[in-house]
Backbone bond lengths (Angstrom), bond angles and torsions (degrees), N, CA, C in turn:
res aa  C-N    CA-C-N  psi(-1)  N-CA   C-N-CA  omega(-1)  CA-C   N-CA-C  phi
1 M - - - 1.469 - - 1.479 108.22 -
2 A 1.342 115.75 144.07 1.447 122.71 174.48 1.507 113.77 -76.35
3 A 1.367 116.47 146.98 1.414 120.28 175.36 1.513 112.16 -67.90
4 V 1.394 118.77 147.87 1.447 121.69 -175.71 1.504 107.08 -124.93
5 A 1.320 120.25 -20.12 1.563 118.79 -175.37 1.517 104.29 -158.17
6 C 1.347 110.31 162.34 1.427 118.94 175.00 1.519 111.88 -132.86
7 G 1.305 118.83 134.19 1.486 123.43 176.95 1.520 108.99 -117.02
8 I 1.321 115.42 137.85 1.460 119.42 176.23 1.536 108.89 -130.45
9 D 1.436 109.67 119.15 1.462 116.27 174.20 1.481 110.60 -86.85
10 W 1.359 118.94 117.17 1.420 127.00 -168.41 1.504 109.44 -90.23
11 A 1.415 118.20 134.42 1.437 122.76 176.19 1.543 106.34 -134.72
12 Q 1.299 112.48 179.80 1.518 116.51 -174.85 1.512 112.80 -65.49
13 D 1.378 117.39 -45.76 1.493 120.00 -175.15 1.497 111.60 -120.58
14 H 1.281 120.31 4.34 1.497 119.54 -178.88 1.565 105.65 -159.30
15 H 1.295 113.78 163.70 1.478 124.22 177.52 1.447 113.15 -136.34
16 D 1.371 119.56 137.53 1.454 119.71 172.60 1.503 112.60 -97.97
17 V 1.272 119.06 132.62 1.465 123.85 -174.07 1.589 111.40 -115.41
18 A 1.253 117.27 131.56 1.450 121.99 177.29 1.564 112.51 -129.25
19 L 1.308 119.84 136.18 1.381 123.93 176.47 1.631 104.54 -115.27
20 V 1.301 117.18 134.98 1.475 118.84 -177.38 1.588 107.26 -125.69
21 D 1.288 114.87 153.16 1.513 118.47 177.09 1.492 106.56 -92.82
22 E 1.367 116.95 -173.20 1.486 123.18 -174.20 1.505 112.46 -66.93
23 N 1.351 117.84 -15.57 1.453 122.28 177.33 1.529 113.45 -96.74
24 G 1.298 116.50 -1.99 1.430 120.43 177.76 1.524 111.18 91.99
25 V 1.269 118.85 4.76 1.489 124.45 -177.88 1.526 107.62 -75.86
26 V 1.288 118.38 132.25 1.475 125.34 -177.62 1.572 106.34 -77.03
27 L 1.325 113.08 113.97 1.527 117.10 177.91 1.493 109.26 -89.70
28 V 1.306 121.66 -34.85 1.417 122.43 -176.87 1.601 106.21 -140.62
29 S 1.279 113.91 143.90 1.420 121.87 179.91 1.579 111.22 -148.92
30 V 1.329 116.68 101.35 1.423 117.66 -173.85 1.586 109.93 -135.59
31 R 1.223 114.22 162.54 1.503 122.40 175.37 1.481 110.90 -110.63
32 I 1.336 119.68 128.70 1.542 122.82 175.43 1.474 108.03 -117.70
33 D 1.347 114.52 159.39 1.439 123.80 174.80 1.484 109.43 -83.53
34 D 1.392 117.42 159.55 1.413 124.23 179.28 1.475 108.98 -89.54
35 D 1.373 117.12 68.73 1.406 123.22 -177.69 1.537 109.93 -152.21
36 A 1.341 116.31 -176.32 1.420 119.39 -176.91 1.486 110.06 -69.14
37 A 1.302 117.21 -27.69 1.534 118.17 -177.40 1.540 104.88 -76.15
38 G 1.320 120.71 -36.88 1.390 125.01 177.43 1.482 114.17 -60.69
39 L 1.351 112.61 -44.50 1.500 119.49 175.86 1.505 111.68 -64.74
40 S 1.285 116.74 -40.76 1.520 118.07 178.40 1.542 112.02 -64.03
41 R 1.386 115.15 -35.62 1.440 119.97 177.91 1.540 112.35 -63.69
42 V 1.302 115.03 -48.41 1.450 116.21 -177.17 1.524 112.63 -71.10
43 L 1.252 116.12 -31.77 1.522 117.98 175.95 1.531 110.14 -65.46
44 A 1.333 116.95 -43.06 1.479 117.66 172.77 1.441 115.81 -63.43
45 L 1.325 118.24 -35.76 1.415 121.87 -178.37 1.578 108.72 -69.47
46 L 1.300 119.47 -38.74 1.398 123.08 178.61 1.586 108.73 -67.79
47 A 1.298 115.96 -46.87 1.461 117.00 -179.65 1.593 110.18 -60.33
48 E 1.231 115.21 -35.26 1.514 119.01 179.08 1.563 112.21 -61.17
49 H 1.356 113.16 -33.94 1.435 116.18 -174.03 1.487 115.64 -110.38
50 D 1.402 116.86 6.45 1.498 122.52 172.34 1.522 110.29 -54.05
51 P 1.263 115.06 135.86 1.550 116.81 167.93 1.482 110.32 -73.28
52 A 1.283 114.77 162.20 1.532 122.78 -174.38 1.493 107.00 -61.87
53 G 1.403 112.18 123.98 1.471 117.45 175.49 1.478 116.88 77.77
54 A 1.341 118.45 8.18 1.481 120.50 -178.34 1.511 107.44 -145.14
55 K 1.309 110.86 173.92 1.552 120.74 174.06 1.468 112.59 -127.64
56 L 1.300 114.92 138.38 1.474 122.76 -178.85 1.615 108.72 -60.45
57 P 1.298 116.26 132.01 1.454 116.64 171.51 1.577 112.82 -77.07
58 V 1.262 116.49 155.48 1.416 123.71 -176.44 1.501 114.86 -118.12
59 A 1.282 123.35 128.08 1.443 123.80 170.01 1.507 112.36 -111.91
60 I 1.298 110.81 131.36 1.492 123.59 -179.81 1.434 114.43 -141.44
61 E 1.350 123.13 154.16 1.477 124.22 -172.03 1.538 109.86 -86.83
62 T 1.334 121.55 4.16 1.427 120.14 -177.17 1.601 109.91 -136.72
63 S 1.241 116.45 156.71 1.533 119.61 174.39 1.529 111.47 -110.77
64 Q 1.350 116.86 8.73 1.431 121.76 -177.74 1.527 110.26 -114.06
65 G 1.416 111.03 168.23 1.519 114.91 168.80 1.477 112.37 103.71
66 L 1.407 111.19 165.66 1.537 120.97 179.01 1.452 111.18 -57.74
67 L 1.401 116.21 -48.39 1.433 120.48 -174.41 1.579 111.86 -58.67
68 V 1.282 114.32 -49.19 1.533 119.02 -179.49 1.526 108.54 -61.95
69 A 1.272 117.47 -47.86 1.543 121.01 -179.53 1.528 108.08 -58.33
70 G 1.331 118.16 -42.36 1.432 119.16 -177.90 1.473 112.32 -69.93
71 L 1.265 121.27 -38.39 1.536 125.36 176.75 1.494 106.06 -61.07
72 R 1.273 117.76 -49.03 1.485 123.04 -174.56 1.509 109.82 -62.17
73 A 1.375 115.07 -44.83 1.432 120.27 -177.34 1.527 110.70 -63.91
74 A 1.333 115.44 -27.62 1.473 120.26 179.72 1.572 111.37 -84.43
75 G 1.318 118.21 2.13 1.392 123.58 175.52 1.472 113.91 86.90
76 R 1.347 116.12 18.76 1.458 119.76 178.82 1.588 109.41 -80.37
77 Q 1.355 107.87 144.95 1.577 114.03 174.06 1.553 106.03 -84.13
78 V 1.284 120.00 118.27 1.470 120.81 -171.74 1.558 106.25 -116.17
79 F 1.277 116.66 127.90 1.476 123.84 174.82 1.509 108.69 -103.47
80 A 1.347 121.36 119.57 1.442 125.61 174.36 1.491 105.94 -91.39
81 I 1.359 115.96 104.58 1.448 119.20 -175.81 1.531 111.51 -93.85
82 N 1.327 116.47 132.08 1.399 121.53 -177.31 1.572 111.76 -63.01
83 P 1.363 118.38 126.98 1.481 118.30 -178.08 1.509 118.27 -47.89
84 L 1.383 113.90 -34.72 1.460 119.41 178.09 1.483 113.56 -64.00
85 A 1.359 113.42 -36.84 1.564 115.95 175.59 1.496 109.33 -71.95
86 V 1.264 122.33 -34.27 1.427 122.66 177.97 1.524 107.83 -61.75
87 S 1.319 117.68 -44.89 1.443 121.72 179.00 1.499 113.11 -55.49
88 R 1.355 116.60 -40.84 1.420 117.39 179.96 1.505 112.49 -71.27
89 Y 1.379 119.08 -32.33 1.418 122.73 175.79 1.566 114.14 -67.94
90 R 1.295 114.18 -24.84 1.447 115.57 -178.03 1.484 113.81 -61.70
91 D 1.246 117.76 -25.77 1.556 119.99 -173.65 1.569 106.36 -72.16
92 R 1.263 121.57 -15.56 1.478 122.27 177.12 1.519 108.10 -70.05
93 Y 1.308 118.38 -28.37 1.454 119.93 -169.27 1.507 112.90 -118.48
94 R 1.346 117.35 -8.93 1.475 121.86 -169.72 1.510 112.67 -61.19
95 S 1.388 117.02 -32.84 1.474 115.36 -176.17 1.562 115.55 -69.85
96 S 1.335 114.71 -15.25 1.461 118.73 -175.37 1.543 111.35 -107.57
97 R 1.378 119.04 -17.58 1.432 124.03 -177.72 1.520 112.71 -139.12
98 G 1.346 115.66 145.22 1.399 119.35 172.58 1.476 112.87 -76.72
99 K 1.401 114.87 159.76 1.435 118.81 177.71 1.555 113.44 -74.72
100 S 1.358 112.77 129.51 1.478 119.63 179.83 1.489 106.11 -159.01
101 D 1.351 116.17 171.35 1.478 122.08 171.35 1.509 111.37 -57.42
102 A 1.362 115.66 -47.57 1.455 121.44 179.56 1.503 110.82 -61.06
103 F 1.375 116.17 -34.39 1.468 120.20 -178.38 1.550 107.18 -66.94
104 D 1.371 117.76 -45.85 1.404 123.87 -179.05 1.556 111.42 -59.96
105 A 1.330 114.61 -39.52 1.485 117.16 177.79 1.487 111.18 -63.79
106 M 1.348 117.39 -38.19 1.452 120.03 174.90 1.475 115.80 -64.70
107 V 1.416 116.58 -39.21 1.449 121.59 174.31 1.517 111.01 -62.45
108 L 1.273 118.34 -43.96 1.495 120.42 178.31 1.483 112.48 -58.79
109 A 1.394 114.52 -47.42 1.533 114.51 177.52 1.478 114.57 -62.71
110 N 1.304 120.16 -29.86 1.425 120.94 -179.83 1.538 110.27 -81.80
111 I 1.303 118.04 -20.19 1.495 115.54 172.03 1.477 109.78 -62.84
112 L 1.346 118.62 -40.68 1.477 116.90 176.34 1.527 112.38 -73.24
113 R 1.286 117.87 -28.55 1.474 118.08 177.45 1.442 112.15 -62.33
114 T 1.327 117.61 -41.10 1.458 121.74 -170.23 1.521 113.28 -100.84
115 D 1.393 115.79 -32.86 1.515 114.82 -168.84 1.521 109.26 -140.16
116 A 1.323 116.91 39.33 1.521 120.04 175.33 1.502 113.62 -51.65
117 G 1.353 112.62 -39.92 1.496 116.71 -174.72 1.493 112.37 -66.22
118 A 1.338 119.25 -17.97 1.453 122.12 -179.86 1.533 116.63 -88.53
119 H 1.399 110.96 0.75 1.501 114.75 -177.93 1.584 104.65 -129.15
120 R 1.316 111.70 154.38 1.503 116.52 176.03 1.478 111.40 -105.09
121 S 1.386 113.61 140.57 1.361 119.95 176.26 1.568 112.81 -78.89
122 L 1.295 123.36 155.19 1.498 122.93 -178.90 1.501 105.26 -66.64
123 P 1.373 114.13 139.99 1.455 119.04 175.28 1.441 114.09 -69.13
124 Q 1.308 119.32 156.40 1.427 121.76 -179.48 1.508 112.82 -73.78
125 D 1.346 116.33 131.53 1.439 119.31 -177.43 1.545 111.30 -98.51
126 S 1.286 120.15 159.70 1.457 119.14 172.54 1.501 109.39 -72.40
127 E 1.391 115.85 166.03 1.441 116.84 179.08 1.481 115.09 -64.63
128 L 1.270 115.11 -27.92 1.518 117.90 174.00 1.544 113.50 -65.51
129 V 1.346 114.67 -41.52 1.505 115.34 178.00 1.475 110.53 -69.51
130 Q 1.352 120.94 -35.36 1.407 121.41 179.18 1.480 112.05 -67.17
131 S 1.316 118.47 -36.25 1.483 123.54 174.42 1.476 108.77 -62.71
132 L 1.357 117.69 -45.03 1.460 121.55 -176.94 1.532 110.93 -63.02
133 R 1.344 117.87 -36.01 1.433 119.26 179.58 1.537 111.29 -66.87
134 V 1.322 115.22 -39.19 1.453 117.26 178.78 1.532 112.19 -68.49
135 L 1.342 115.98 -39.30 1.510 121.00 178.30 1.517 109.25 -65.82
136 T 1.315 116.83 -37.69 1.447 116.38 -179.47 1.523 113.86 -68.78
137 R 1.277 114.62 -36.38 1.521 118.63 175.30 1.530 110.77 -66.53
138 A 1.358 113.95 -36.04 1.473 116.61 177.90 1.510 112.82 -64.15
139 Q 1.392 113.70 -40.68 1.356 118.50 176.99 1.524 116.26 -63.95
140 Q 1.319 112.53 -40.07 1.496 121.01 175.21 1.568 108.58 -63.19
141 D 1.225 118.24 -38.59 1.532 118.61 -178.03 1.512 109.03 -71.25
142 A 1.400 114.17 -35.20 1.483 115.71 -179.37 1.605 107.83 -66.57
143 A 1.343 117.88 -41.75 1.421 122.53 175.87 1.583 113.92 -55.93
144 W 1.305 112.07 -39.70 1.529 115.83 -179.33 1.438 109.01 -73.28
145 D 1.360 118.32 -39.84 1.506 122.45 173.72 1.509 111.35 -55.57
146 Q 1.345 116.70 -42.79 1.411 120.35 -176.87 1.618 112.03 -62.66
147 V 1.351 111.13 -44.99 1.462 115.40 177.85 1.546 112.57 -64.30
148 T 1.319 116.73 -40.35 1.509 120.57 176.11 1.513 112.72 -59.04
149 I 1.353 115.10 -47.83 1.507 120.21 -178.84 1.517 110.33 -66.11
150 T 1.330 117.05 -43.06 1.422 120.67 178.30 1.585 112.39 -59.04
151 N 1.334 115.33 -42.47 1.508 119.36 179.94 1.470 107.89 -64.99
152 R 1.365 121.02 -37.58 1.481 123.15 177.75 1.513 109.83 -62.03
153 I 1.330 115.83 -44.98 1.462 117.75 179.90 1.546 112.88 -63.57
154 R 1.372 109.83 -38.85 1.533 114.50 178.85 1.516 109.17 -58.57
155 A 1.365 115.86 -48.38 1.457 121.61 -177.84 1.494 112.78 -55.10
156 V 1.424 117.09 -42.52 1.426 122.68 -177.01 1.472 111.22 -70.34
157 L 1.378 116.55 -43.89 1.464 122.08 175.26 1.541 110.88 -61.52
158 R 1.237 122.12 -38.57 1.387 125.00 -178.39 1.623 110.48 -60.14
159 M 1.343 112.36 -37.02 1.463 118.03 178.76 1.524 114.17 -80.74
160 F 1.353 121.30 -39.70 1.406 122.97 -168.25 1.528 113.50 -117.42
161 F 1.323 118.22 -17.81 1.463 118.22 -171.98 1.509 106.04 -147.91
162 P 1.381 120.05 59.57 1.464 120.14 -172.39 1.605 113.15 -68.68
163 A 1.310 118.73 -21.58 1.450 121.53 176.68 1.551 112.29 -64.90
164 A 1.366 111.34 -37.86 1.492 114.57 176.04 1.478 113.03 -70.32
165 L 1.378 120.31 -38.19 1.413 124.25 174.70 1.552 111.08 -59.10
166 S 1.316 115.24 -47.85 1.456 121.85 175.74 1.557 113.23 -55.03
167 A 1.288 114.04 -44.46 1.445 118.03 -175.24 1.520 114.29 -67.11
168 F 1.295 116.07 -30.64 1.511 118.50 -179.90 1.558 111.95 -97.03
169 E 1.292 118.48 -4.32 1.468 118.93 176.77 1.517 113.30 -117.20
170 R 1.300 116.42 31.94 1.482 118.32 177.88 1.610 109.66 -90.99
171 G 1.252 115.72 3.61 1.489 119.33 178.82 1.530 114.03 95.90
172 G 1.364 115.02 10.63 1.438 119.93 177.69 1.478 114.68 -74.81
173 R 1.254 116.82 -179.05 1.480 119.51 -176.49 1.581 111.93 -78.70
174 H 1.266 116.31 -17.65 1.487 120.70 179.66 1.590 108.63 -100.75
175 R 1.316 116.24 95.29 1.432 120.99 -177.58 1.558 109.45 -87.42
176 L 1.332 115.84 175.24 1.396 120.51 -179.64 1.581 116.87 -63.25
177 D 1.347 112.72 -22.95 1.475 115.69 176.71 1.511 110.86 -103.11
178 S 1.309 120.78 24.55 1.429 127.34 179.53 1.536 112.05 -90.52
179 P 1.348 121.07 154.39 1.463 119.40 174.32 1.581 111.98 -57.93
180 A 1.327 116.52 -33.22 1.434 118.28 -176.91 1.491 108.91 -65.96
181 A 1.395 120.17 -39.12 1.491 120.13 174.03 1.452 112.89 -60.06
182 R 1.273 115.41 -45.09 1.543 116.31 178.99 1.423 112.61 -59.76
183 T 1.372 117.87 -42.21 1.493 121.04 -177.37 1.554 107.95 -62.74
184 I 1.263 117.90 -49.20 1.499 123.89 -174.43 1.533 109.42 -66.06
185 L 1.333 115.69 -44.92 1.454 117.10 179.51 1.487 113.78 -68.40
186 T 1.344 118.34 -26.29 1.366 124.14 172.66 1.579 114.26 -65.54
187 A 1.319 108.91 -45.82 1.544 117.59 177.83 1.486 110.90 -72.31
188 A 1.346 120.07 -33.96 1.457 121.94 -173.60 1.530 107.56 -139.33
189 P 1.350 117.71 82.31 1.419 125.77 -179.88 1.511 114.18 -75.14
190 T 1.350 119.00 -17.18 1.385 123.67 -175.29 1.546 111.98 -126.39
191 P 1.346 123.30 162.42 1.465 120.67 171.85 1.545 115.23 -57.88
192 A 1.275 114.55 -41.40 1.514 116.04 -179.83 1.523 109.08 -62.85
193 A 1.309 117.45 -45.42 1.482 119.96 178.43 1.549 110.05 -59.03
194 A 1.322 118.26 -42.75 1.439 121.04 -179.54 1.471 113.42 -59.87
195 A 1.419 115.37 -39.91 1.441 119.12 -178.88 1.462 113.60 -60.49
196 A 1.310 116.64 -31.92 1.532 120.57 179.86 1.529 113.62 -92.11
197 L 1.328 118.43 7.34 1.449 121.81 -174.21 1.501 110.21 -81.97
198 C 1.276 117.59 141.85 1.440 124.59 174.83 1.541 111.12 -126.52
199 Q 1.364 114.65 165.71 1.440 118.59 -178.28 1.464 115.10 -59.76
200 R 1.377 114.49 -36.20 1.507 115.97 -176.41 1.504 106.65 -67.63
201 R 1.270 120.29 -38.44 1.465 117.79 -179.26 1.543 113.10 -70.71
202 I 1.279 112.65 -29.51 1.545 115.79 177.06 1.490 107.15 -68.62
203 R 1.291 119.68 -41.16 1.493 121.95 -179.36 1.572 110.24 -61.80
204 T 1.358 114.07 -41.03 1.525 118.63 -174.79 1.505 107.57 -86.51
205 G 1.355 121.02 -10.00 1.462 120.32 -177.28 1.456 116.55 72.15
206 S 1.340 119.26 18.02 1.419 120.78 178.97 1.564 107.13 -109.11
207 G 1.349 112.72 150.76 1.433 118.47 -176.07 1.617 108.92 -82.31
208 P 1.346 113.83 178.03 1.414 120.55 -176.79 1.617 110.92 -71.82
209 L 1.276 114.90 148.43 1.455 118.26 178.74 1.525 109.67 -75.08
């Protein structure tokens, strides 16, 4: 049987993809990463199963992110399904399958198979808006990375250099993720180096001799 719809269960760092036929049978079930390689894989998968002269529609629980922007840029009709609606549809299939990301991808695909007319696809955006969506997601990812790296530095300092951690977490204007903290920790990465540090070397960014 030919595929008639695609459902994608969105997550932070990966997505589950399901393609179903006109009877709701899952033809394809794969997991992709949330990156350019994952986007390329799902686009190739959709192209492989597109019916003649048409493109498979895609259902997903979000209207944001790199994956959605990539699908829309490729000319895919994307339906952002409200998570509450997905929850109600789960009851149709819950008796035969356990809850999982792959399960939700199947449910999303079947929403389009049975009730596409009850849902609206995302409107087409201009190229400028599409670019803005991608840049916004990139900025958000950068902010998450900053928090993750700062937490790792905090954990290391707590174990090996607690005085430095205390100095930057007293509520002052120079926090652990500030440029001042990076400058001082570069100049004095150990307690011994900090003991020999002076203001002149902090200003020049050089460590103690």
